[in-house]
GUNUMI-242685 format. One record per residue (C-alpha): z, y, x; residue number from 1; residue in three letters. Coordinates in Angstrom, 3 decimals. Each point is the difference from the previous one (the first is absolute). Example, Ala and Ser with C-alpha at 12.3 -4.5 7.8 and 13.67 -1.06 7.14 Angstrom:
<pts>
         z         y         x    n  res
     7.800    -4.500    12.300    1  ALA
    -0.660     3.440     1.370    2  SER
</pts>
This chain:
<pts>
         z         y         x    n  res
   -35.615    16.127    36.298    1  MET
     1.208    -2.948    -2.102    2  ALA
    -2.568    -2.622    -0.987    3  ASP
    -0.312    -1.475    -3.508    4  ASP
     2.343    -2.877     0.839    5  GLY
     2.739     2.405     1.108    6  ASP
    -0.389     2.007    -3.194    7  GLN
     0.232    -3.140    -2.143    8  ILE
     3.176    -1.112     1.792    9  CYS
     1.570     3.440    -0.318   10  ALA
    -0.759     0.083    -3.726   11  ALA
     1.997    -3.170    -0.531   12  LYS
     3.143     1.257     1.733   13  LYS
     2.987     1.435    -1.908   14  PRO
    -0.309     3.392    -1.632   15  ARG
     2.505     2.025    -1.947   16  LEU
    -2.287     1.417    -2.659   17  THR
     0.749    -2.396    -2.857   18  GLY
    -1.285    -3.185    -1.585   19  GLN
    -3.554     1.247    -0.501   20  GLY
    -0.771     0.150     3.712   21  ASP
    -0.709    -3.438     1.487   22  GLY
    -2.244    -3.052     0.039   23  LEU
    -2.805    -0.447    -2.521   24  GLU
    -0.794    -3.634     0.872   25  ASN
     0.428    -2.679     2.701   26  PHE
    -3.385     0.468     1.635   27  ASP
    -0.007    -1.432     3.559   28  LYS
     3.443    -1.572    -0.350   29  PHE
     0.443    -3.232     1.954   30  GLU
     2.692    -2.540    -0.895   31  VAL
     1.856    -1.313     3.049   32  ILE
     2.663    -2.120    -1.673   33  LYS
     1.669    -0.657    -3.341   34  VAL
     3.624     0.897     0.693   35  LEU
     1.525    -1.338    -3.219   36  SER
    -0.830    -1.157    -3.513   37  GLU
     2.037    -0.136    -3.189   38  ASN
    -1.581    -2.231    -2.616   39  VAL
     2.640     0.777    -2.622   40  GLN
    -0.231     3.746     0.604   41  GLY
    -3.791    -0.150     0.363   42  LYS
     0.024     2.016     3.192   43  SER
    -1.290    -0.283     3.544   44  VAL
     0.608     1.960     3.188   45  CYS
    -2.744     0.316     2.616   46  VAL
    -0.159     1.187     3.606   47  HIS
    -3.351     1.564     0.908   48  GLY
    -1.918     2.803     1.661   49  LYS
    -2.630     2.512    -1.011   50  PHE
    -3.140    -0.333     2.122   51  GLN
    -0.181     2.492     2.886   52  SER
     3.764     0.667    -0.336   53  CYS
     2.499    -1.279     2.546   54  ASP
     3.057     0.168    -2.250   55  ASP
     1.261    -2.904    -2.117   56  ASP
     0.319     0.164    -3.768   57  ALA
     2.157    -1.905    -2.477   58  VAL
    -1.293    -0.305    -3.579   59  VAL
     2.101    -1.244    -2.930   60  LEU
    -1.910    -1.146    -3.077   61  LEU
     1.785    -0.774    -3.263   62  GLU
    -1.544    -0.760    -3.373   63  LYS
     1.424     2.368    -2.571   64  THR
     1.705    -1.450    -3.115   65  PRO
    -1.484     0.091    -3.476   66  PHE
     1.039     2.757    -2.367   67  SER
    -0.411     0.568    -3.708   68  ALA
    -2.262     2.931     0.867   69  ARG
    -2.667    -2.066     1.756   70  ASN
     0.087    -3.132    -2.194   71  LEU
    -2.701     1.338    -2.393   72  PRO
    -2.270     0.406     3.049   73  ILE
     0.722    -3.524     1.249   74  VAL
    -0.382    -1.618    -3.427   75  LEU
    -3.439     1.422    -0.684   76  SER
    -3.651    -0.868     0.502   77  LYS
     0.151     1.670     3.423   78  ASP
     2.014    -2.942     1.348   79  THR
    -2.340    -2.835     1.004   80  LYS
     1.326    -3.548    -0.223   81  LEU
    -0.875    -3.099     1.998   82  SER
     1.142    -3.379    -1.373   83  VAL
     2.427    -1.808     2.286   84  ASP
     1.187    -2.738    -2.377   85  MET
    -0.087    -0.876    -3.705   86  ARG
     2.025    -2.699    -1.756   87  ASN
     0.528    -0.123    -3.762   88  ASP
     1.504     3.359    -1.060   89  VAL
     0.609     1.092     3.612   90  TYR
    -2.455     2.045     1.983   91  GLY
     0.494     1.324     3.538   92  GLN
    -2.279     2.676     1.380   93  TYR
    -0.458     2.218     3.016   94  ILE
    -0.161     3.580    -1.248   95  GLY
    -1.836     2.905     1.607   96  TYR
     1.269     3.193    -1.654   97  PRO
    -1.394     3.482     0.495   98  ALA
     1.102     1.730     3.254   99  PRO
     2.232     2.445    -1.880  100  THR
     2.107    -2.956    -1.228  101  ALA
    -0.048    -1.893     3.300  102  ASN
     1.738     2.362     2.407  103  THR
     1.738    -0.851     3.272  104  ILE
     2.877     2.098     1.327  105  LYS
    -0.959     0.685     3.600  106  THR
     2.297     1.273     2.755  107  THR
    -1.476     0.901     3.392  108  VAL
     2.142     0.523     3.102  109  ILE
    -2.106     1.668     2.682  110  TYR
     0.476     0.209     2.866  111  PRO
     2.301    -3.038    -0.201  112  ALA
     2.486    -0.722     2.766  113  THR
     1.114    -3.408     1.289  114  ALA
     3.140     0.484    -2.114  115  GLN
    -2.102     0.439    -3.141  116  HIS
    -1.976    -3.166     0.744  117  ILE
     3.189    -1.975     0.669  118  ALA
     1.639     1.354    -3.163  119  LYS
    -2.771    -1.305    -2.243  120  TYR
    -0.535    -3.330     1.781  121  THR
     1.323    -3.078    -1.797  122  SER
     3.021    -1.405     1.878  123  GLN
     3.030    -2.216    -0.450  124  ASP
     3.166     1.889    -0.966  125  VAL
     3.607    -0.538     1.031  126  PHE
     3.473     1.143    -1.010  127  PHE
     1.894     1.902     2.673  128  VAL
     3.664     0.968    -0.453  129  TYR
     0.497     3.309     1.753  130  GLU
     3.621     0.778     0.884  131  SER
     1.073     3.573     0.798  132  PRO
     0.024    -0.960     3.683  133  GLU
    -3.538    -1.420    -0.179  134  LEU
    -1.159     3.169    -1.708  135  TYR
     1.383     2.080     2.872  136  LYS
    -1.257    -2.256     2.796  137  THR
    -3.363    -1.205    -1.377  138  ILE
    -1.287     1.756    -3.131  139  THR
     0.831     3.616     0.788  140  LEU
    -1.244    -0.082     3.632  141  PRO
    -3.146    -1.796    -1.174  142  PHE
    -0.689     2.634    -2.636  143  PHE
     0.617     2.882     2.410  144  GLU
    -2.291    -1.543     2.637  145  ALA
    -2.900    -0.740    -2.381  146  GLN
    -0.479     3.581    -1.232  147  LYS
    -1.689    -1.023    -3.257  148  PHE
    -2.097     2.842    -1.413  149  SER
     1.085     1.302    -3.401  150  ILE
    -2.167     3.109     0.088  151  GLN
    -1.480    -1.026    -3.350  152  TRP
     3.509     0.333    -1.507  153  VAL
     0.401     3.509     1.393  154  TYR
    -3.475     0.887    -1.325  155  ASN
     1.242    -0.825    -3.508  156  ILE
     3.296     1.858     0.381  157  LEU
    -1.749     3.067     1.468  158  GLU
    -2.657    -0.030    -2.768  159  LYS
    -2.832    -0.645     2.449  160  LYS
    -1.134    -3.184    -1.771  161  ALA
     0.184    -1.796    -3.369  162  GLU
     1.231     3.092    -1.851  163  THR
    -2.026    -0.979    -3.055  164  GLU
     1.875    -3.337    -0.200  165  ARG
     3.515     1.423    -0.108  166  VAL
     1.770    -0.874    -3.265  167  VAL
     3.199     1.940     0.677  168  PHE
     1.597     2.011     2.791  169  GLU
     3.474     1.341     0.649  170  ASP
    -0.376     2.367     2.931  171  GLY
     3.651     0.116     1.083  172  ASP
     0.079    -0.699     3.778  173  PRO
     3.177    -2.110    -0.260  174  GLU
    -0.277    -1.867    -3.308  175  THR
    -3.645     0.518    -0.945  176  GLY
    -2.910    -2.451     0.016  177  PHE
    -3.638    -0.496    -0.907  178  VAL
    -0.924    -2.673    -2.569  179  LEU
    -3.541    -1.404     0.006  180  LEU
    -1.857    -3.254    -0.784  181  PRO
     0.012    -2.705     2.651  182  ASP
    -3.427    -1.061     1.263  183  MET
     0.579    -3.452    -1.496  184  LYS
    -0.167     1.473    -3.523  185  TRP
    -3.411     0.860    -1.452  186  ASP
     1.692     2.128    -2.728  187  GLN
    -1.934    -1.788    -2.740  188  GLN
     2.840    -1.992    -1.573  189  GLN
     3.625     0.989    -0.418  190  VAL
     1.093    -3.664     0.273  191  GLU
    -0.722    -0.008     3.757  192  ASN
     1.397     3.487     0.604  193  LEU
     0.973     0.639     3.627  194  TYR
     1.166     3.368     1.330  195  LEU
     1.675     1.119     3.215  196  ILE
     2.602     2.753     0.408  197  ALA
    -0.104     1.480     3.530  198  ILE
     2.983     2.165     0.918  199  CYS
    -0.513     3.440     1.542  200  HIS
     2.960    -0.394     2.344  201  LYS
    -1.107    -1.286     3.388  202  ARG
     1.992    -2.208     2.320  203  GLY
     0.947    -2.723    -2.515  204  ILE
    -1.843    -3.001     1.400  205  LYS
     1.212    -2.791    -2.248  206  SER
     2.822    -1.515    -2.037  207  LEU
     2.043    -0.224     3.220  208  ARG
     0.298     3.805     0.192  209  ASP
     1.376     0.529    -3.501  210  LEU
     3.607     1.085    -0.520  211  ASN
     2.077     2.086    -2.431  212  GLU
    -1.687     3.269     0.972  213  GLU
    -3.253    -1.400    -1.433  214  HIS
     1.412    -0.827    -3.452  215  ILE
    -1.303     3.276    -1.561  216  PRO
    -3.483    -0.805     1.345  217  LEU
     0.085    -3.591    -1.284  218  LEU
     1.256     0.988    -3.454  219  LYS
    -2.577     2.771    -0.229  220  ASN
    -2.847    -2.415     0.786  221  ILE
     1.362    -2.547    -2.481  222  LEU
     0.514     2.425    -2.893  223  ASN
    -2.900     2.410     0.387  224  LYS
    -2.409    -2.736     1.079  225  GLY
     0.504    -2.143    -3.076  226  ARG
     0.041     3.072    -2.275  227  ASP
    -3.349     1.115     1.432  228  ALA
    -1.451    -3.487    -0.563  229  ILE
     1.244    -0.044    -3.583  230  ARG
    -1.570     3.417    -0.639  231  THR
    -3.316    -0.836     1.663  232  LYS
    -0.483    -3.676    -0.916  233  TYR
     2.441    -0.568    -2.899  234  ASN
     1.733    -2.835     1.874  235  VAL
     3.767    -0.154    -0.775  236  PRO
     2.623    -0.263     2.749  237  HIS
     0.772    -3.562    -1.094  238  SER
    -3.511    -1.162     0.938  239  GLN
     0.047     1.343     3.564  240  LEU
     0.917    -1.845     3.176  241  ARG
     1.175     2.638     2.513  242  ILE
     0.664    -1.209     3.525  243  TYR
    -0.062     0.553     3.754  244  VAL
    -1.631    -2.327     2.527  245  HIS
     1.697    -1.329     3.089  246  TYR
    -1.736    -0.232     2.391  247  GLN
    -2.199     2.843    -1.285  248  PRO
    -3.726     0.134     0.695  249  SER
     0.439     3.520     1.450  250  TYR
     3.099     1.728     1.311  251  TYR
     0.384     3.035    -2.243  252  HIS
     2.299    -0.561    -2.952  253  PHE
    -1.785    -0.785    -3.255  254  HIS
     0.740    -1.768    -3.290  255  VAL
    -2.195    -2.350    -2.035  256  HIS
    -0.382     0.274    -3.801  257  PHE
    -1.781    -2.953    -1.677  258  THR
    -0.359    -1.296    -3.541  259  HIS
     2.084    -3.091    -0.748  260  LEU
    -3.127    -1.837    -1.146  261  LYS
    -1.630     0.500     3.401  262  PHE
     0.850    -2.547     2.671  263  ASP
    -0.477     2.503     2.812  264  ALA
    -0.180    -1.162     3.629  265  PRO
     3.420     0.327     1.624  266  GLY
     1.920     0.338    -3.270  267  SER
     1.994    -3.207     0.473  268  GLY
     3.266    -0.836     1.745  269  SER
     0.048     0.275     3.770  270  GLY
    -2.174     3.117    -0.094  271  LYS
     0.956     2.177    -2.977  272  ALA
     3.392     1.692    -0.496  273  HIS
     0.507     1.594    -3.420  274  LEU
     0.636     3.737     0.343  275  LEU
     2.854    -0.165    -2.525  276  SER
     1.676    -2.683     2.151  277  ASP
    -0.506     2.096     3.133  278  VAL
     1.734     2.951    -1.668  279  ILE
     2.891    -2.178    -1.242  280  ASP
     0.478    -1.748     3.351  281  ASN
     0.335     3.317     1.833  282  ILE
     2.048     1.735    -2.709  283  SER
     2.475    -2.726    -0.934  284  THR
     0.156    -2.545     2.839  285  ILE
    -0.572     1.722     3.340  286  ASP
    -1.627     3.314     0.926  287  SER
    -1.357    -1.789     3.089  288  GLY
    -1.027    -3.111    -1.947  289  TYR
    -3.500    -0.190     1.452  290  TYR
     1.152     0.672     3.544  291  GLN
     2.687    -2.713    -0.169  292  ASN
    -1.563    -3.001    -1.687  293  ARG
    -2.524    -2.656     0.957  294  THR
    -3.295     0.588    -1.795  295  LEU
    -2.575    -2.709    -0.669  296  PRO
    -3.610     0.907     0.617  297  CYS
    -3.287    -1.852    -0.210  298  ILE
    -2.242     0.283     3.050  299  LEU
    -3.452    -1.392     0.682  300  ARG
    -0.802    -2.346     2.849  301  GLU
    -2.080     2.455     2.026  302  HIS
     2.164     3.049    -0.662  303  ASP
     1.169     1.384     3.313  304  LYS
     3.476     0.455    -1.430  305  LEU
     0.130    -3.696    -0.928  306  TYR
    -1.017    -0.871     3.551  307  GLN
     2.833     2.178     1.322  308  GLU
     2.533    -1.875    -2.141  309  PHE
    -1.515    -3.344     1.021  310  LYS
     0.133     0.782     3.720  311  GLN
     3.648     1.007    -0.375  312  ALA
     0.750    -3.370    -1.622  313  GLY
     0.818     1.402    -3.425  314  ASN
    -2.540    -1.957    -2.054  315  VAL
</pts>
């Protein structure tokens, strides 16, 4: 028979019953190490454990942005002020608003693997220029040997998890996809909109696999994805940045949709490839464009893939 500690640990592990089934607080959570901090983004990532549980946990904490909806709560008598500095017409205070206006977006990864901990640990980053030959001899064998779990992706596609978060779905097995908010978006402000389109078709690992047979899929994601966003959030096509990552964070083909006002992680050069450019490169330049060219990618110091390139003398 399981003791209370076993029951507590089991309760924290992944379930497929929706957002309402999970942690209520951080009782008995022990911080092991701060993995990374972002002062500008007002976020922190922590490695820890729950008492009596053997598994590691990674917790991401991010202060949510202000919105017009909660300003009347902040600018009210419920917000207590402590004087920090006063000089002539200028006053600086530390404010303590009501809890409903002082929320923190909280993401818990439990149980967390060594890969999760490494992913969220602050590290130096480097440019690597991956030729087609290096992809075949280093990247592809590395990926196939690592066997990264993407069960959470299949849970979404098979409607076993996050069904209530789906914004749009095209169920076609060849050209269809599921569109839903990325975890980095709290869905409170349209200006930091961030959605992900995950294709139903399996076997497309990354940009490297794309060729002319995938053009209908890519155009379908581009057109129906931005139409769905316009319908749901009233954001026009001209205010969307639509792109593919290389290297991706997981090896099942997906597309990022972000608002132009949002400086999303990984939306810059060296990581993001605009979907419209991907379509044009394959359609008008070379159907094997992404199999035949050298692709830049940004890798972190402790990434195992970076170490593979370094050991081979390619960094």
